N, C-alpha and C positions, 0 to 999 in steps of 0.2 A: 343282351350280353353277347360277347364275342362268339362267333362260330368258327371253328377250325375247319378249313376246307382245303381240298386238293384241287389245284387248277386243272382245267381241261388240258389233256395231252400230257399230264404229269402223272406217272405211275410209280408206285413203290417198286424198286428193283430187287430181283432175287439174286443172291450171290450165286446160286446154282438152281437150275430148274430140271436137272436130270436125275439127281439122287433121290432115293426113296424118303418119304416122310419129312418133307420140308417143314421146319418149325417156324413159328412167327419170329423167333429170335434171329433166324437166319436171313430175315428180310432187312435190307438196308433202309434204315429210317430216313425219311425226308425231314431235314432239320427245320425247314420253314413251317412245318406243321406244329412246331413247338414255340412259335412266336405269337404273342398276343399283343397286337398294336394298341389295344385299349389300356394296357397297364400304364399308369401315370396320367391318364386323362381325367381322373377325379382327384380330390383333395388338392394338394399344392404341386402336383407333378408337372403340370403345364406341357404335357406332350400332346401330339395330335395323332389320329388314327388313320390318316389317309395314305395314299400310294406314294412311295418314293423309291428311287433307284439308289444303290449304295453310293454315297457321296455325290449324288446326281444333281443336275441343274434345276430340277422341278420337284416340288413337293405338293401334290394335288390332293386337297383335303377339304372337308366341310368346315364352314364357319358359322357360328351361332349368331354373330352380329351383336353380341352382348358385351357391353363395356365392363371392365373390372379386372383386377389383378389375376384372378384365376382363369381368365380367358386370354392370357398372353399368346397362346398358340393359335387362337381363333376359336377353340373348341373346349368345352368342359362337359364332363359326363352328366352333370346335374341338369343340363339344358335339354330342351325338346324342340328348338327352332333352328331352321337352316336358312341363313340369309344369302348363301351362295357357296359355290365351290371354287376356291382360288388356287393359285399356282405356286406361291412361295410362302413358306411357313418356318417359324423358329421352333425348335424342339426343346422345351423345358426352360426357357429364359424367364427373367423377371420383368421384362418390359415387352409390351405388345407392339410389334411392328410387322411389316409385310402384309400377308393376306391380299396379295395384288392380283388384278385381272380376274374378277369374280363373275362366274356364270351361274345362272339360276334357271332351271326349266320351269315353265308355267303351262297351265292347261286351258287358259282362257285369255281373251283379248286384254292387252295392257295399254293404258293411256297415261302418259307421264304428266304430272302437274308442273307447271312452269316454276312456281315458287317453292318447290320441294326443299325441305330441310333434311340434313343428313340422317338424323335419328328416325324421322318420319319415313324417309325412303327405304331405309334398311328394314324397318319393321313392317311397312305397308305390304310388301310383296313376299316377305319371308314365308316359307312353308314349315309345316310341322312334321315330326317323325317320332317313331318309337324305337327304343334300342333293340327290341326283339326283331326289328326288320333291318338291322345293320349286320354286315359281315366285313371282316378285315383280315388280311394276311399280308406278308411282305410283298409290296408291289401292286396291291389291289385293295380297293374299298368299294362297297356298295351299300345303298340304302333304298328302301321302298318308302317314299314319302306318303304322307296321309292323303295327298291329292291323287295317288295311284301311280305316279311316275317312279319307275325304277331307274336310279342313277348309278352307273358303274364307272370306275376309273382305274386306269393302269398307266404305266409310264415306261419310257425308255430313258437312256442317260440324259437326253436333251429335249424330250418332248412329253407332253401329257396327252392322254387318250381318254375321251369321254364317250360313254354310250348311254343314251337316254331312250327308254322304252315307255311310250305314253299309253294310257288306257284308251279303249276304243272310243269313248265319248269325248275325248279331249280335243281341244283346238291347239295343236302343238306349237309351243313358242319358247323363246330363250331371251332372258334379260342379260345383257352384258353390262356390267357396272365397272366403269373406269374411274368415275369421278367421286363417288361417295365412299368414305372411309369405312371399311368393315372393322378395322382395328384402330390403332392409335395415331396413325400418321395423317397428313393433310395434303392432298394433291394440289399442285399449283399450275399444272399444265396437262391437259388431257385431250385426246382426239380419237375418233373412230372413223374408219373409211371402209365402206363396202366396195372392195376392189372389183369383184364380180359376184355372181350368184352363189359361188361356193368358196369365196375367200374374203375374210375381213381382217383388217390390220388396225393397229392402234398404238398409242403412246400414253404412258402415265409417268409423269415426273412429280415427285412428292417430297415433302419435308416431314421428318419425324425423328425417331431415334437415329436412323440414317438421315443425316442432314440434307442430303441431296441424292435421292434414289432415282435411277432411270430404269424404266422397264418398257421395252418395245415388244410387241407380240404380233403373231400371225396365227389365224385359225382357219383351217380348211374343213368344209362340211361334206358329208357323204351324199347329200342331196341338196338341190338348189333351194335358196331362200325365195319364198314366193312373195313376201312383202317385208318391208323394214321401216323402222323409224329410228333415226339417230338424232339425239337432241342434247343441247346444253341447257341444263336446268339449274335453278338456284342462282343463276346470274354470275357465277364465278368459276367457269371452266369445269363444271361437273358434268362430264359427258356420259351419257348412258345410251344403250341401244336396245331395241326390241325387234327380234327376228321371228318370222313365222315360217313354218314348214308344213308340207302336206302329209308326209309319211309319219307312221307311228313309231318308227325307230330311226333315231338320228345319231350318227357318229361324228365326233368332232376331234380333230387333231390340232394341238396347240404347241407352238414354239415360242420361246422368249429370248431376249437379248438385252444387255445393258447398253448396247451401242446403237443399234438401228433395226428398223423393220426388215431390211434386206438380210441382215444376219439372222434375225428370228426365223425368216423363211428358210434360209440355208440350214439352220440347226434342225428345223422341223423336217424338211424333206430328206435330209441325209440320215436322220435318226429314225424316222418313221415313214418309209415310202409307201407302205401298203395300207389296207383297211381291215386286216384280220385282227379283231380285238382279242379273241381267245389266244391266238398265237403270240401276240404281244404280251398278254398277261402271263403266259407260260414262260416267255423269255425273261420277263422281270423276275418271276419266281426263281428261275434258274440262276440269274445273276446273284440273287440273295443266297441261294443254296451254295454257290461257289464260295462266297465270302464267309458264310456261317461255318462251312466245312473246314475252314482253316483252324478251328478249334473244335475237336470232336470229344464229347464227354460221355462217360458211362454213369448212369444214375438209375436207381430203381424207383425213384419218386418222380412221376410225370409233372407235378407242379414245380418241383425243383428244376427240371429240365426246361420248363416253360419260362420260369423266371430267369434262368441263365441265358437262354437263347434270345429272349426278348431284350435282356440287358445288352448282349452282344450286338443285336440288331440296332438298338438305340445308340451304340457307339459309332455307327456308320451312317448316320443321317447328316452330320456336320463334322468338319467343314464341307461345304457344298461347292460343286463346280461353278465357276463364274465366267471363265473365258469361253468364247464361242468356238465353233468349228474351225474358223480361220485364225484362232488365237486371240482375237480382239476382246477387250473388256473396258469398262469405264474406269478411268483412273481416279485418284483421290481429288484431283483438281477439276474433274469433269471432262477431261480430254480423253481421247481414245488411245489406249495402250495396247501392246501386243505381247502375249506370252510366246516366246520362241523356243519350241522344243520341250515344253512342259505344260501342264494344266494349271491354270490359275484358280485357286480356291478362295472362298470367302466364308464368312461366319466363323470368326476366331474368338471364342469366348474364353480368353486365355487365363483370366483370374481363376476360373474354374478348372479348365481342361489341362493346364500345365501340370497338375498334380498327379493325375493317373491316366487320362485319356491319351496324351501324347506319348508317355512312356509305353503304353499298351501298343500303340501304333508301331513303335520301334521293334516290337517283337513279331507282329504278324502283318504289318502293312508298310514295310520299309520303303518300297518304291514310291508310295504316296507321301511318306515323310519327306523324301527328297523334293517332291513338287510343293509340299506345304512350306518347307523352308524357303524354296525359291519364291513362293508367293509372299512370304514375309519380307524377304530381301527386296522384292519389287516394291513393296510398300515403303521400305526404307529409301529406295532410290528416288521416290517421289517426295516423301515428307521429311527425309533425313532423321527419321525416328522409326524404330520397329513398331508394329501395331500393338495397341493396348487392348482394344476390343473392336475389331474391324467388321463392318457390316456393309455388304453390297457396294464396295468401293468407297466407304466412308469410315473415318475414324470417329468413334463415339467417345473415347477416353473414359469409358465406363469401368468402374471398380478401380483398384489400386495396384501399384507395382508396375514393373516392366516385364510382364510374364511371357512375352515372345522369347525372352532370353533363355530360359531353361530348355525349351524344345530345340532351339538352334544349337545351344551348347551340347545337348545330349546327342544330337546328330553328328556333331564333330567328334565327341568323345567315343561314340559307338561306331564311327567310321561308316556312316550311312551316306550314300548319294554322291553326286558329282558337283554339287553347288560350290561356289567360290568361297573357300575357307577364309581368305584374307578379307573379302568383302563382308563375310558374316561376322568376323571379329570386329571389323571397323564399325558395323552396325550395332553390335552389342555394346561396345565401348561408348560410342556416341550417344546411344539411348541412356546409358548409365550416367553419363556426365552432363546431360542436358538438364538445366534448372527448371524442372517441371514438378508441380505438386509436392513441394517441400524438398526436392532432391538437392538443391543448393545448400540447405541447412544440414542435410544428412552428410554431405561431402565436407563442409567446412566446420561444423560444430560437432558432428558425430551423433546428432539427434535432431529431430524436428520439433521445435517448440510448440506445445499444445495451444498456446495463446495466439499462434500465428497460422497453424495448420490443423484443420479438422481431421479427425481419425488418425492422428499422428502416430500412435503406437502401431496400429495395423499397417499403415503405409511403410513405416521404417522397417518393421519386421519382415514384410514381404520383399522390400528392396534388398535387404541383407541376404535373402535367399538368392535373388538374382545376382548379387555381387559374387557370391560363392561360385555360381555357375560361370560367370565371366572369368574368374580366377582359374577354375578348372580347365576351361577351354584355352586360356592363355598358357597354362602349363603344357597342355598337349601340343600347342603350336610354338612352344619354346620362346614365349614372350615373358621373360623372367620378371622384369620390372612391373609390367601390368599385372602379372599373377600376384606378386607381393602386395601391390597397392589394393587390389580388389579383395584379396584374402583378408587383409587388415580391415577393410571397410565392412566385410561380412560379419565382423565381430561387434558391430555397433549395437547389436541386441543387448549387450551388457549394460549400455547406458540407460536402458529403460527398466532395469531390474531394481526393485526396491527391497533390500534385504529385511527391512522391518516388517513389511506385510507379506513378502514372499511372492509378489506379483510383478508383472510388467505394467508400468504406470506412465501416464502422461507427465511430461516435464515442461515447466514453463521457461520462458526466456531467462529468468533469473536463477534457474537451476532448481527451483522448488517443485515438489510434486503437485499435481492438480488435486484439489479437494472440492467437496467431500469425496470419499472413496468407499465404494462397496463393490467387491469383485463380481457380484451377480448382477449389478445394475447394467442395463443396456438401453440405449436411445438411438433410434434410427438416424436422426440428424443431430449433430452437435456433440457427438461422443468422441472419446479417444480411440474407439475401436470401430471396425467396419462390420456391421451386421453381427455383432457379438459382444462379449464382455471380457473382463480380465481373466476369468476362469478359463475361457476358451482360447484366448490369445497367449497365455503363459507358455504354451507348448509349441508355439510356432517358431521353432528353431531347428528344423530338420537338418540343416547344414552342419550343425555342431551340437548334437544331443549330449555328447560327453561334457561339453562346456556348460550346458544348462544343468546337467547333473551336479557339476561342481558348484554352480551358483546356489543350488537348492540344498547343498550340504552333504552330498554323496548319494550313493545308489539307494540306500534304504530310505533316506528322507525324501528323495525324488519319487520313489515308488509309492511311498505313503501319501505324498501330496497328490500324485496321479490317481491313486485309489480314491482319494477324497473327491476329486473331480466327478467320478462316476457315482458318488453317493450323496452329493449335496441335495438336501431336501427341496430347496427352492432354487433351481439352477439358473433361472432368469427372472430378474425383477425389472419393473419399469413399465408404465402404461404405454409408452411410446417405443417399446422394443420392436425390432424388426420382425415382420412376419416370416422372414427367411429362417429364423432360429427355430427349428423344428426337429423332430426325431430325437427327443431328449432322453438321455440316461443320466440322471443327476443333472450336471451342468454341461455334459457332453452333448453336442448337437450334431447328429449325423445328417440332418437335413440341410446342412450348409457346409461348404467345402473347406474352410480353414482348419477344421478338426479331423479331416478324413484320415490323416496319418496317426492320430493320437493314440488309438488303441494299441498300435504296434510298438509304442515306446517302452512298454514293460520289458521288451526283449533286451533293451540296453541296460536295464537295472537288475538283471538276474531273476526276473519273474516271468519268463516266457509263457508259463501256464496261464497267467492272467490275460495276456494278449490272446491266447487261444480261446479262453472262455468268452471274452468280449466279442471276438470275431464271430463266434457261433451265435451269440445273442443278437448281434446286429444283422447277420445274414438271415436269420429266421424270424425276426420281428419287424425289421425295417423294409423288407422286400417280400412281396407276395403276388400271387397270380390273381389279381383283381384290378379294376380301374383305379382304386385308391392304393395300389401296390407300391407306391414310392412315398417316402416320408418327407420329401421336400422336392424343390425344383430339380428336374433332370439336368438342367444346365448343359445342354449340347453334348451329353454323353458322359460327363464326369461322374454323376451318381451311379450310372450303370457300369462305368469302368472300374469303380471301386468294387462292385460286386463280382465282376468277372475275375479280377485279380484275386480277391479274397477267397472266392469259391475254389480257385486253383491252388490256393495255399501260400501265396506270397504277394508282397506289395512294395512299391517304390516310395519309401518314406521320404527320402531326398530325391526328387524326380530326376535330376541330372547325374546323380551318383550312379556308379556302375554296380549297384547292389540292390537286392530286393529282400526285405525282411520276411521271414516265415510267419504265417498266421495259423489258421486251422482250415485245411482243405475240406470242402463240403461234398465235392464230387468224388466218386470212387476211382475214376480214371479220366485222364484227359490227354489227348494227342494234339499238340500244337505244331502247325506247319510254320517253322521259323524261316524257311526258304524253300523254293520249289523242290519238292521231293525230300526235304530234310525236316525231321520232327524232334521235338522235345516232349517227353512223356512224363506225366505225373501219375503216380499210382498211390491210392489211399483206400484199399479195399475194405478196411474196417470203418471208414468214415461214416458217421451218422449224426443225428441231432445230439445224442448223448456221448458218442465217442468223439470228443472234441479235442482231446489232449494228445500231443505228440509224445510217444514213448521212445521212438528211435527214428533216425533219418538215414537213408542210404542215398548216395549219389553215385550212379554207375557201379553199384555193388559195394561201395566203400562207405563206412559209417562217417557221418558228417557231424562234427562236434562244434557247430556254430549256429547262429540264429539267422543266417542269410545265405542266399545263393547269388552268384555274380551274373551279370548280363552275359558275359562270354560263355559261362557254363551252360546257360540256357540256349544260346545261339549255336553252340557246338553240337547240340542234339544230346542224345543220351536220355537217362531216366533218373528221376528222383522218386524215392519210395518213402512214403509216410506210414509208420506203424502207429495206428491210432488206438486210444483206449479211453475208457470212461473215468479213469483215475488220473489225477494230475501228478506229474512227475516233479 
């Protein structure tokens, strides 16, 4: 199990050391001690426990080498094998890619077999371990393997740092695996070069979810290599290396690049010039402390604090730095591009993260929002489309909708950054008008025919949200014709509503509904919905909840139907239903993103107490301080962003709208740094598991008689006070 540890050189700070009787409460808490990187590594969370820097270029973590959906991050808590420690990882996705440039310490001589097959190689040399010998904290991971090797890892923004301590009877060695896939991709070109006795470089080009991923690396050793074997095995560019050392402690520094070995060396040497592992570990911890301290909470429940700060930690793994020290990075066409005056990011899981993660960034990571928007606009400059799901300089076109649009629109609407507004609008409009994935039907017919487009209902409902965002940005930029056009198109959700059944349904080319119809039925492939069913997708109209209320017959009918969602006895039917549909309350699925706003919709129908009830239930049953503490895929921070917002007491139902709906705060107080030296404070001193209802709200001392707070009210600073009670109002 996880061990909470304080890094060397990091001490708890006393507010005062001169007054008499210093109390424990007077000690300034170190927030990194409340992060448990093992949360989400079990069940379907798909997180990894290894060392990362906030939004950094390297994620250095163990890989089990096991194939399977629950090993998408490379690691699952149920496993007990380590196939290697690699330098790039995805946090919480549903597809297994990366796990690139794998190192494995060994204690005896290794001889490679010429005809080695992938599975044989990965399992032949893998070591075993026990969770009792693992430790993890932000920026650091260690494990004592069953062969006696203690493996420790930390990171800088652009480099990974390994420390291997071998037992006395060991013959210290290191396997470098460039050619055999630890996860789901397939290398097509690999190389290793021992440049000298203390430097090795290499190349790994692969095809996988990232259709053409380029990784170049350089590794420096603290002591000379005494012998080496570099071999291409398996007959198809599967390069592996075995290096031997004489000392029982070996330090290794690694830099990577998507462009060249020379850039990898520059990244490494600039980011990690020395050999002080403990100092580097402390600096990584300090980097995380700085970011975590942007939201300081008060809670008398240590587990609650751990869940909160682990969630906040998980929101800052991705997007990840992609451009090198000199600004260069691999473009979508494989050519070298350059980020001029900004940091280029990658890993944009936008179908998930547009809902809450990117809105959260606009509150406490505004400078990075500017760079992220510039990264998306760079993608547009190459592909003439904004990214859909961008990975390591590749468009995967994974999931549905054009969900770079809401984050770009909200940056415009919230006046963030210095990116080119005209280029941004051009990119949003072009992406919205491009005939991709049913978009032509959406534009010309007002709906996507289910006999021509798979998952038509989900695709169209998601695109309508994007259309609203384009319209809002157009209004801000005084583009009246565009605003009117996209506002009208955002109403296409109405064309999917069947008044007879009261659900959003697939419609055929002849105008008839698809049959048979069961609102609980779900099928992973060949359905009208994406990873869901009609119960879950009925509510995906955050851009016009009032319009949906009218379709359902008014506020009471709407609220009654919404209540039914949470009380359906069999919420999901179908043997081929997606495994992503998890975290069920009735038919509501908190383990998947399309429903994350749904519990807040009672606010619009005059039953805010029900939103408050459900928020408390989700907060306390779907998140916990244990490896299985997430009820579904983390999805690059979205699952955690929901918790951070909800625990603070508000949530962005319509992501690009300048409002956040109130829920039920779980923390007693929070101080959010919305700009350097400027804070927004949340106070809910009576908040508890039972005190989940809001009796009264004050904003800057004045009573607030509405269910939302505006973005500007948050960014202006000030204080919102929740008066909580156990009795619903």
